[in-house]
C-alpha positions in Angstrom: 127.0 26.9 -44.9 124.0 28.6 -43.4 120.6 27.4 -44.3 120.9 24.3 -46.5 123.1 22.7 -49.0 121.9 25.1 -51.7 122.2 28.2 -49.5 125.8 28.3 -50.8 124.4 28.4 -54.3 122.5 31.6 -53.8 123.1 35.2 -55.1 125.8 35.8 -52.6 128.5 34.0 -54.7 131.7 35.8 -55.4 133.0 35.6 -58.9 136.1 36.9 -60.8 136.2 39.3 -63.6 137.5 37.9 -66.9 140.8 39.1 -68.0 144.3 38.1 -69.0 147.3 38.8 -66.9 150.7 37.5 -68.0 149.0 35.2 -70.5 147.3 33.1 -67.8 143.7 32.8 -66.7 143.1 35.7 -64.3 140.8 34.9 -61.5 140.7 38.1 -59.5 137.4 38.0 -57.4 135.6 41.3 -57.7 131.9 41.0 -58.6 128.7 39.3 -57.4 126.7 36.7 -59.3 123.2 38.0 -59.9 120.9 37.3 -62.8 121.1 40.8 -64.1 124.8 40.6 -64.3 124.9 37.1 -65.7 122.7 38.2 -68.5 125.5 40.4 -69.9 128.6 39.4 -71.9 130.8 40.6 -69.1 128.7 38.6 -66.6 129.0 35.4 -68.6 132.8 35.7 -68.9 133.2 36.6 -65.3 130.9 33.7 -64.3 133.1 31.3 -66.2 136.2 32.7 -64.6 134.5 32.2 -61.2 133.9 28.5 -62.0 137.6 28.2 -62.6 138.5 30.0 -59.4 136.6 27.4 -57.4 139.2 24.8 -58.3 141.6 26.5 -55.8 139.1 25.5 -53.1 139.2 21.8 -54.0 142.9 21.3 -55.0 146.1 22.0 -53.0 144.4 23.1 -49.7 144.4 21.0 -46.6 140.8 19.9 -47.0 141.1 18.8 -50.6 144.5 17.1 -50.2 143.4 15.3 -47.0 140.3 13.9 -48.7 142.2 12.1 -51.4 145.9 11.6 -50.2 146.2 10.5 -46.6 144.6 7.4 -45.1 145.6 5.3 -48.1 148.3 2.8 -48.9 150.5 5.7 -50.0 150.4 8.2 -47.1 149.5 7.9 -43.4 149.4 10.1 -40.3 152.1 12.7 -39.9 152.7 14.8 -36.8 149.1 16.0 -36.7 145.8 14.2 -37.3 143.7 15.1 -40.4 140.1 15.2 -39.1 140.0 11.4 -38.9 140.7 11.0 -42.6 144.1 9.6 -41.8 143.2 7.3 -38.9 139.5 6.6 -39.6 138.7 7.4 -36.0 135.7 9.0 -34.4 136.7 12.5 -35.7 135.7 11.3 -39.1 132.1 12.2 -38.5 129.4 14.4 -40.1 129.9 17.0 -37.4 133.6 17.1 -36.9 135.3 16.2 -40.2 136.0 19.7 -41.5 137.4 18.7 -44.9 134.3 16.7 -45.7 132.1 19.5 -44.6 134.1 22.2 -46.4 134.5 20.3 -49.7 130.7 19.7 -49.9 130.0 23.4 -49.6 132.8 24.7 -51.9 132.0 22.2 -54.7 128.2 23.0 -54.7 128.9 26.7 -54.7 130.9 26.5 -57.9 128.5 24.0 -59.5 125.9 26.7 -59.2 128.2 29.2 -60.8 128.6 26.8 -63.7 124.8 26.4 -63.9 124.4 30.1 -64.1 126.9 30.5 -66.9 125.3 27.7 -68.9 121.8 29.0 -68.4 122.4 32.7 -69.1 124.9 32.1 -72.0 122.1 30.6 -74.0 120.3 34.0 -74.2 123.0 36.6 -73.7 123.2 39.3 -76.4 126.5 40.8 -77.6 128.8 37.7 -77.5 129.9 36.0 -80.7 128.1 32.6 -81.1 131.4 30.8 -81.3 132.5 32.4 -78.0 129.2 31.4 -76.4 129.7 27.8 -77.6 133.2 27.7 -76.1 132.1 29.3 -72.8 129.3 26.7 -72.4 131.6 23.9 -73.2 134.2 24.9 -70.6 131.5 25.4 -68.0 130.0 22.0 -68.7 133.4 20.3 -68.4 134.1 22.1 -65.1 130.6 21.2 -63.8 131.3 17.6 -64.7 134.6 17.7 -62.9 133.0 19.1 -59.7 130.2 16.5 -59.8 132.7 13.7 -60.5 134.5 14.6 -57.2 131.2 14.7 -55.3 129.9 11.4 -56.5 133.2 9.7 -55.7 133.4 11.2 -52.3 129.8 11.0 -51.1 127.9 8.6 -53.4 124.3 9.7 -54.0 124.2 13.5 -53.9 121.7 16.2 -54.8 121.8 16.9 -58.6 121.2 20.5 -59.6 121.6 21.5 -63.2 119.8 24.8 -63.1 120.9 28.1 -61.6 119.6 28.6 -58.0 119.2 32.2 -57.0 117.6 31.8 -53.6 118.1 29.3 -50.8 115.9 26.3 -50.5 115.6 23.4 -48.0 113.6 21.0 -50.1 116.6 19.0 -51.4 117.0 15.3 -52.0 119.8 13.0 -53.1 119.9 11.7 -56.7 121.2 8.2 -57.2 124.7 7.7 -58.4 123.4 6.5 -61.8 121.7 9.9 -62.4 124.8 11.8 -61.4 127.1 9.8 -63.7 124.6 10.2 -66.5 124.7 14.0 -66.1 128.5 14.0 -66.0 128.7 11.9 -69.2 126.2 14.2 -70.9 128.2 17.3 -70.0 131.5 15.8 -71.1 130.1 14.5 -74.3 128.9 18.0 -75.2 132.2 19.4 -74.2 134.2 17.0 -76.4 132.1 18.0 -79.4 132.3 21.8 -78.8 135.4 22.8 -76.8 138.6 24.2 -78.3 141.4 21.7 -79.3 144.1 23.9 -77.6 143.8 26.4 -74.8 143.6 30.1 -75.4 145.4 30.6 -72.2 147.2 28.3 -69.8 144.7 27.0 -67.3 141.8 26.7 -69.8 140.3 23.3 -70.3 140.4 21.8 -73.7 139.2 18.8 -75.8 142.2 16.9 -74.4 141.0 17.6 -70.9 137.5 16.4 -71.8 138.7 13.2 -73.4 140.9 12.3 -70.4 138.1 13.1 -67.9 135.5 11.2 -69.9 137.8 8.2 -69.9 138.2 8.5 -66.1 134.5 8.8 -65.6 133.7 5.7 -67.6 136.4 3.8 -65.7 135.0 4.9 -62.4 131.4 4.2 -63.3 132.4 0.7 -64.6 133.0 -0.5 -61.0 130.1 1.4 -59.4 126.6 0.4 -58.7 125.6 2.4 -61.8 127.9 0.4 -64.1 126.9 -0.2 -67.7 128.2 -2.9 -70.0 130.0 -0.5 -72.3 131.8 1.5 -69.6 135.2 -0.2 -69.9 135.0 -0.1 -73.7 134.3 3.6 -73.6 137.0 4.3 -71.1 139.5 2.6 -73.4 138.1 4.4 -76.5 138.4 7.9 -75.2 141.7 7.4 -73.5 143.1 5.8 -76.7 141.7 8.7 -78.8 143.7 11.2 -76.8 146.8 9.0 -76.9 146.6 8.4 -80.6 146.0 12.1 -81.4 148.2 13.7 -78.7 150.1 15.8 -81.2 146.9 17.4 -82.4 146.4 18.7 -78.8 150.0 19.8 -78.4 150.3 17.0 -75.8 153.1 14.5 -75.1 155.0 12.7 -72.4 158.0 14.4 -71.1 161.2 12.5 -71.9 162.3 12.6 -68.3 160.1 12.2 -65.2 162.1 14.9 -63.5 160.8 17.4 -66.0 157.1 16.7 -65.3 157.2 18.6 -62.0 160.1 20.9 -62.8 159.4 24.5 -61.6 158.2 26.5 -64.5 156.9 23.5 -66.4 153.4 23.4 -64.8 151.9 24.2 -68.2 154.1 21.7 -70.1 153.1 19.4 -72.8 152.2 16.5 -70.5 149.7 18.6 -68.5 146.1 18.2 -69.5 144.4 20.2 -66.7 145.8 22.4 -64.0 144.8 25.0 -61.4 146.5 28.4 -61.9 148.4 30.1 -59.1 151.0 32.9 -59.0 152.6 35.4 -56.7 150.1 38.1 -57.2 148.1 38.5 -53.9 145.0 39.7 -55.8 145.1 36.4 -57.7 146.5 33.8 -55.3 146.3 33.6 -51.5 149.7 34.6 -50.1 148.8 35.1 -46.4 150.9 32.6 -44.4 148.0 32.3 -41.9 145.0 32.5 -44.1 145.0 29.9 -46.9 141.9 30.9 -48.8 142.7 30.5 -52.5 146.3 29.4 -51.7 148.4 26.5 -52.9 149.6 24.6 -49.8 150.5 21.4 -51.6 154.2 21.7 -50.9 153.7 21.9 -47.1 152.0 18.7 -46.3 154.6 16.2 -47.5 157.5 18.1 -46.0 159.2 16.3 -43.0 160.8 18.2 -40.2 164.1 19.0 -41.9 164.2 22.2 -39.8 164.9 20.1 -36.7 167.9 18.3 -38.2 171.4 19.3 -37.1 172.8 22.2 -39.1 169.4 22.9 -40.7 166.8 25.6 -40.3 163.6 26.5 -42.1 164.1 28.4 -45.4 162.2 29.2 -48.5 163.9 26.7 -50.8 163.3 23.7 -48.5 159.7 24.6 -47.7 157.4 24.9 -44.8 157.5 21.5 -42.9 153.9 20.7 -42.0 154.8 16.9 -41.9 151.1 16.0 -42.3 151.5 13.1 -44.8 154.0 10.5 -43.9 154.8 7.9 -46.6 153.9 4.3 -45.8 156.7 1.7 -46.0 155.2 0.7 -49.4 156.2 4.1 -50.8 159.5 4.6 -48.9 160.8 1.6 -47.1 162.9 -1.6 -47.2 160.8 -3.1 -50.0 159.1 -0.1 -51.5 157.4 -0.3 -54.9 160.2 1.5 -56.7 162.6 -1.3 -56.0 162.7 -3.9 -58.8 162.9 -7.6 -58.1 166.6 -8.6 -57.5 167.7 -5.1 -56.6 169.5 -5.0 -53.2 171.9 -2.8 -51.4 173.2 0.1 -53.5 171.3 -1.2 -56.5 167.9 -0.2 -55.2 166.2 2.7 -57.0 168.8 2.6 -59.8 166.5 1.2 -62.5 163.1 2.9 -61.8 164.3 6.5 -61.5 161.1 8.0 -60.2 161.9 7.5 -56.5 165.2 9.4 -56.7 163.6 12.1 -58.8 160.3 12.6 -56.9 161.5 12.0 -53.3 164.1 14.1 -51.5 166.5 11.9 -49.6 169.4 14.3 -49.0 169.3 17.5 -47.1 172.1 20.1 -47.3 173.5 22.2 -44.5 172.0 25.7 -44.5 172.8 26.9 -40.9 175.9 25.5 -39.2 175.5 24.8 -35.5 171.7 24.8 -35.7 169.9 22.1 -33.6 173.1 20.9 -31.9 175.1 20.8 -35.1 178.7 21.7 -35.7 180.0 25.3 -36.0 182.5 23.9 -38.5 179.8 22.5 -40.8 179.9 23.9 -44.3 176.8 25.3 -46.0 175.9 23.0 -48.9 177.5 19.9 -47.4 175.3 17.0 -46.5 173.3 17.4 -43.3 171.1 14.3 -43.5 170.6 11.2 -45.8 167.7 8.8 -46.1 169.4 5.9 -48.0 166.3 3.7 -48.2 168.3 0.8 -46.8 170.5 -0.3 -44.0 174.1 0.8 -44.3 177.1 -1.6 -44.2 179.6 -1.3 -41.3 182.1 0.1 -43.8 179.7 2.8 -45.0 178.8 3.8 -41.4 182.5 4.1 -40.6 183.2 6.3 -43.6 180.4 8.6 -42.6 181.6 8.8 -39.0 185.2 9.7 -40.0 184.5 11.7 -43.2 186.3 15.0 -43.8 183.9 17.8 -42.7 182.4 15.6 -40.0 179.5 13.1 -40.0 176.0 13.7 -41.0 172.6 12.3 -39.8 171.4 9.1 -41.4 167.8 7.7 -41.2 167.3 4.2 -42.5 163.7 2.9 -43.1 163.7 1.3 -39.6 164.3 4.7 -38.1 161.7 6.7 -40.0 159.1 8.6 -37.8 156.2 10.9 -38.3 158.7 13.7 -38.3 161.6 12.2 -40.3 161.1 10.5 -43.6 161.8 10.9 -47.3 159.8 13.8 -48.8 157.7 13.8 -51.9 159.1 16.8 -53.8 156.7 17.2 -56.8 155.4 20.4 -55.4 158.6 22.0 -54.2 158.6 25.8 -54.7 161.9 27.7 -54.3 160.2 31.0 -55.5 157.7 31.4 -52.7 157.2 35.0 -51.6 158.0 34.4 -48.0 159.3 31.9 -45.5 155.9 30.6 -44.5 154.0 31.7 -47.6 152.1 29.3 -49.9 153.3 28.2 -53.3 153.0 30.3 -56.4 153.1 27.3 -58.7 150.1 26.1 -60.8 148.9 22.7 -59.6 148.8 19.8 -62.1 145.5 17.9 -61.8 145.6 15.6 -64.9 148.4 14.6 -67.1 149.0 12.4 -70.1 150.9 9.7 -68.3 147.6 9.0 -66.4 145.8 8.7 -69.7 148.0 5.7 -70.5 147.3 4.2 -67.1 143.5 4.7 -67.5 143.6 3.0 -70.9 145.7 0.2 -69.5 143.2 -0.5 -66.7 140.3 -0.4 -69.1 141.9 -2.9 -71.5 142.8 -5.1 -68.5 139.1 -5.2 -67.6 138.3 -6.0 -71.2 140.7 -9.0 -71.0 143.2 -7.4 -73.4 146.3 -7.7 -71.3 148.5 -7.3 -74.3 147.2 -3.8 -74.9 147.4 -3.1 -71.2 151.0 -4.2 -70.9 152.0 -2.1 -74.0 150.5 1.0 -72.5 152.0 0.4 -69.1 155.4 -0.1 -70.6 155.3 3.3 -72.3 155.1 4.9 -68.9 157.5 2.5 -67.3 160.2 2.8 -70.0 160.0 6.6 -69.6 160.9 6.1 -66.0 163.8 3.7 -66.7 167.4 4.6 -66.2 169.5 5.1 -69.3 170.5 1.7 -70.6 167.9 -0.1 -68.4 164.6 0.9 -70.0 163.8 -2.6 -71.3 164.3 -3.9 -67.7 161.2 -1.9 -66.9 159.0 -3.8 -69.4 156.4 -6.2 -68.2 154.6 -9.0 -70.0 150.8 -9.4 -70.5 150.9 -12.2 -67.9 152.1 -9.8 -65.3 149.2 -7.3 -65.7 146.9 -7.6 -62.7 144.7 -5.1 -60.9 147.2 -4.9 -58.1 150.0 -4.3 -60.5 148.1 -1.4 -62.1 147.3 0.0 -58.7 151.0 -0.1 -57.8 152.0 1.5 -61.1 149.5 4.3 -60.5 151.3 4.8 -57.1 154.7 4.8 -58.7 153.6 7.4 -61.2 150.9 9.5 -59.5 151.9 9.4 -55.8 150.6 12.4 -53.9 148.6 13.8 -56.9 145.3 14.0 -55.0 143.8 10.8 -56.5 144.8 7.8 -54.4 141.8 7.5 -52.1 139.6 7.7 -55.2 141.5 5.0 -56.9 141.2 2.6 -54.0 137.5 3.2 -53.6 137.0 2.8 -57.4 138.8 -0.6 -57.4 137.1 -1.7 -54.1 140.5 -2.2 -52.5 140.5 0.7 -49.9 140.0 -1.4 -46.8 142.2 -4.3 -47.8 145.1 -2.1 -48.9 145.0 0.2 -45.9 145.0 -2.9 -43.6 147.8 -4.5 -45.6 150.2 -1.6 -46.0 149.6 0.8 -43.1 151.7 -0.2 -40.1 150.4 0.1 -36.5 151.7 2.9 -34.3 155.0 2.0 -32.7 157.7 3.8 -30.7 161.1 4.3 -32.2 164.2 6.0 -30.8 163.6 9.2 -32.7 159.8 9.3 -32.2 156.6 7.4 -33.2 155.8 5.8 -36.6 152.6 4.3 -38.0 148.9 4.9 -37.9 145.7 3.5 -36.4 144.1 3.4 -39.8 144.4 -0.4 -40.3 142.7 -1.1 -37.0 140.0 1.5 -37.4 138.9 1.4 -41.1 135.5 -0.2 -41.8 133.7 -1.0 -45.1 131.5 2.1 -44.8 134.5 4.4 -45.0 134.4 4.1 -48.8 132.1 7.1 -48.6 132.7 10.4 -46.8 130.1 11.7 -44.3 127.6 14.2 -45.6 127.7 17.4 -43.4 125.2 16.8 -40.6 123.8 20.4 -40.8 122.7 19.6 -44.4 120.9 16.5 -43.2 119.2 18.2 -40.3 118.1 21.3 -42.3 116.3 19.3 -44.9 114.4 17.1 -42.5 110.6 17.1 -42.8 110.7 18.7 -46.3 108.2 17.4 -48.9 110.9 15.5 -50.8 112.2 13.8 -47.7 115.4 15.6 -47.3 119.0 14.4 -47.5 119.8 11.1 -45.9 123.2 10.5 -44.1 125.6 8.0 -45.6 125.6 4.6 -43.9 127.8 4.1 -40.9 127.9 7.7 -39.9 
């Protein structure tokens, strides 16, 4: 950003032209947002497409993922620090935390695009009134989504609902209450006017609006801006979507494995996603420049390429090893293990761990990394069993036909070697180091059940909460064991709901927000993030538990924005406490 927070909301904002390519939302950036262009039908359509294109700047990239995934009870430091977001150290500052700086600028840029679309669509000539209504509804929903991220990350933030065509420095924060009120207004309008089903994959719909409105009420209910009806409204709108899901063409997949199956990113469970594909004019495909690229599959990937008989390939992904799972997610007593399960029984009732975490690697280059020339492609190269092996099991592996393979038990995990979240695997990438071509799922119906359950819990209706949780849990249960996944109303607690959200939504760019919303960030990071320790194969753990402080429930506002608004008539932007 150059002059002020709203310098990024000026006329120099790239947009995409509206079009349809392969029946998806085409976001090919070509034109410039200026009032004369926005006042035309083509400009309004291109403006809306530009608002969609901004989503690729807040989801799947390293900044957006780091802001919401690492430094939680789910994922901790990998082989490289993430601007202090993982360890809560001095790098997490208004001057040096690149993700916090970048996300602020990106989000405000596309809020202004939405403002322009909403403002100029009201008077544009040549567009059918029904189309204008739909365009405005989509723009309001997306603006609400952008502001929802801002208010959760930064707290009080500048609130601009009109198109800004020239830079200004006279900017002040609006209180959280005002921001939430604007979000609710936009989403209420969207629910009333938006299409029930998408015209193209990637378009937001009434189902998206209902889900987001429920999430917003749930988040506001525990904020300083809370209102007495927030939990009631969260339950109401989530339940409305659940009860009428067939109207929206929505539904839970029968098998958790299908939720993230390649090619199913626009499936029936998906309520909102960000579109990507292999077209370089549409999706970033430069392996060294990730603007507009989907990098999600890189960050969770451990260093399989350093294992004996393994090398980097397209199918197994680019091993950034940035997000290492905590023991709570992948360890001796991880949250996917049911009470009473031991030894080979672990992970046999709740199937999500074995479906969403890769624990076995197959030989793809015999003799690599000190491996055997006699190794057979496709044979086991490494196994992460999630438990200690018996002496008999170790002996069988040591003497097996074809030779032994590498085993890492939980006590041997390091920042390089650990089970890998595979929700974003992409075997169709266009090059060895190229980003993913898969659309990224932001919201899905399973979360709607979890939102409704949490709202009912806070309304003291644990029976309704348990019933909703059991729908999600039974879906995850192994054949013949689904009822073993059921819980009773007495078992429903805030901690249980948070654990269930992890089991279902791990790595889906929401965890830090969940912990802040429930005021459990500090306690859970301290409870579940182990300190750094040396192990035979490397180091493991994080300094997060030692470093985290109560003020870390907000991200730092970029210091240049604070400095550039000093001495303005309105008083300027104040830095968040603690930074």
